[in-house]
C-alpha positions as CSV (number, residue, x, y, z in Angstrom):
1,M,96.3,119.2,105.2
2,Q,97.9,117.3,102.4
3,L,97.5,119.0,99.0
4,L,98.3,117.7,95.6
5,L,98.6,120.5,93.0
6,D,97.2,120.2,89.5
7,T,99.8,121.3,87.0
8,H,98.2,124.6,86.2
9,A,98.2,125.5,90.0
10,V,101.9,124.7,90.1
11,I,102.6,126.9,87.2
12,W,100.5,129.7,88.3
13,F,102.1,129.6,91.8
14,I,105.6,129.8,90.6
15,N,104.8,132.5,88.0
16,A,102.8,134.6,90.6
17,N,99.8,134.5,88.2
18,S,96.7,136.3,89.4
19,R,94.6,133.4,88.2
20,L,95.7,131.5,91.3
21,P,93.1,132.6,93.9
22,Q,94.6,134.4,97.0
23,H,93.1,131.9,99.4
24,I,94.8,129.0,97.5
25,R,98.2,130.9,97.5
26,E,97.8,131.4,101.4
27,L,97.2,127.6,101.8
28,L,100.3,126.8,99.8
29,D,102.3,129.3,101.8
30,D,101.0,127.9,105.2
31,D,103.7,125.6,106.7
32,S,101.2,123.5,108.4
33,N,100.1,122.1,105.0
34,D,102.0,119.5,103.1
35,V,102.1,120.5,99.5
36,Y,102.9,117.8,96.9
37,V,103.7,118.1,93.2
38,S,103.2,114.9,91.3
39,I,106.3,113.9,89.2
40,I,103.7,113.9,86.4
41,S,103.6,117.7,86.5
42,P,107.2,118.4,85.5
43,W,106.8,115.7,82.8
44,E,103.6,117.3,81.5
45,I,105.3,120.8,81.6
46,S,108.4,119.4,79.7
47,I,106.3,117.9,77.0
48,K,104.1,120.9,76.5
49,S,107.0,123.3,76.6
50,R,108.8,121.2,73.9
51,Q,105.6,121.3,71.8
52,G,105.3,125.1,72.0
53,K,102.1,124.9,74.0
54,L,103.5,126.4,77.1
55,D,106.1,129.0,78.1
56,L,107.6,128.7,81.5
57,Y,109.7,131.8,81.2
58,R,112.6,129.8,82.7
59,S,114.3,126.4,82.3
60,L,112.5,123.3,83.6
61,D,115.5,122.8,86.0
62,E,115.0,126.3,87.5
63,F,111.3,125.7,87.7
64,V,111.8,122.5,89.7
65,R,114.3,124.2,92.0
66,L,111.8,127.0,92.8
67,L,109.3,124.3,93.7
68,Q,111.8,122.7,96.1
69,D,112.8,126.1,97.5
70,N,109.1,126.6,98.4
71,G,109.1,123.5,100.3
72,F,106.9,121.5,97.9
73,R,107.5,117.7,98.0
74,F,107.5,115.5,94.8
75,L,105.2,112.6,94.7
76,P,106.5,109.6,92.5
77,V,104.3,107.5,90.5
78,Q,103.8,104.1,92.2
79,L,102.4,100.9,91.0
80,N,99.3,101.3,93.3
81,H,98.6,104.7,91.6
82,V,98.6,102.9,88.2
83,Y,96.2,100.2,89.6
84,C,93.8,102.9,90.8
85,L,94.1,104.6,87.3
86,D,93.1,101.4,85.7
87,T,89.8,101.5,87.6
88,L,88.8,105.1,86.8
89,E,85.8,105.8,84.8
90,P,86.5,107.8,81.5
91,H,85.1,111.1,82.8
92,H,88.4,112.8,82.0
93,K,90.4,112.2,78.9
94,D,93.7,114.0,79.9
95,P,96.2,111.2,80.9
96,F,98.1,113.6,83.2
97,D,95.0,114.6,85.0
98,R,93.9,111.1,85.3
99,M,97.1,110.1,87.0
100,L,96.8,113.1,89.4
101,I,93.3,111.9,90.3
102,A,94.5,108.3,90.8
103,Q,97.3,109.6,93.1
104,A,94.9,111.8,95.0
105,I,92.5,108.9,95.6
106,T,95.3,106.4,96.6
107,E,97.1,108.8,98.9
108,D,93.9,110.5,100.3
109,F,95.1,113.9,99.3
110,T,93.1,117.0,98.4
111,I,93.7,118.2,94.8
112,V,94.2,121.9,94.3
113,G,92.9,122.9,90.9
114,C,90.1,124.5,89.0
115,D,89.1,121.6,86.8
116,E,85.6,120.6,87.9
117,V,85.7,117.2,86.1
118,F,87.9,116.0,89.0
119,D,84.7,116.1,91.1
120,L,83.2,113.3,89.1
121,Y,85.8,111.0,90.8
122,G,84.9,111.8,94.4
123,V,88.2,113.4,95.2
124,R,88.4,116.4,97.5
125,R,89.2,119.5,95.4
126,L,90.0,123.1,96.5
127,W,89.7,126.1,94.4
């Protein structure tokens, strides 16, 4: 399965936060799944950390290395993702989440996250 993590799922995985359901943690640990982190997520984390809205408990560089050490792949933003974003209905106002939705649609990935608004876009979502 090809999984694209919402930013909160990324953070909760790395921080071993109990809010990440055990069955999701098992999916992310399963080597038969391809786990992707959009380049949008470190960008969002950087912005929110600098604004004082988020505490990673480590540097952004260390956080990214931990993702790589866990075998997660980074998904760059491509022009076709932006074109898809341009067609999305305004169900969700968060620009970071909207790009994740566009990437999931374009790449035919399953989003891993708890945000039920994603379902309005017809993407596959696990939580």
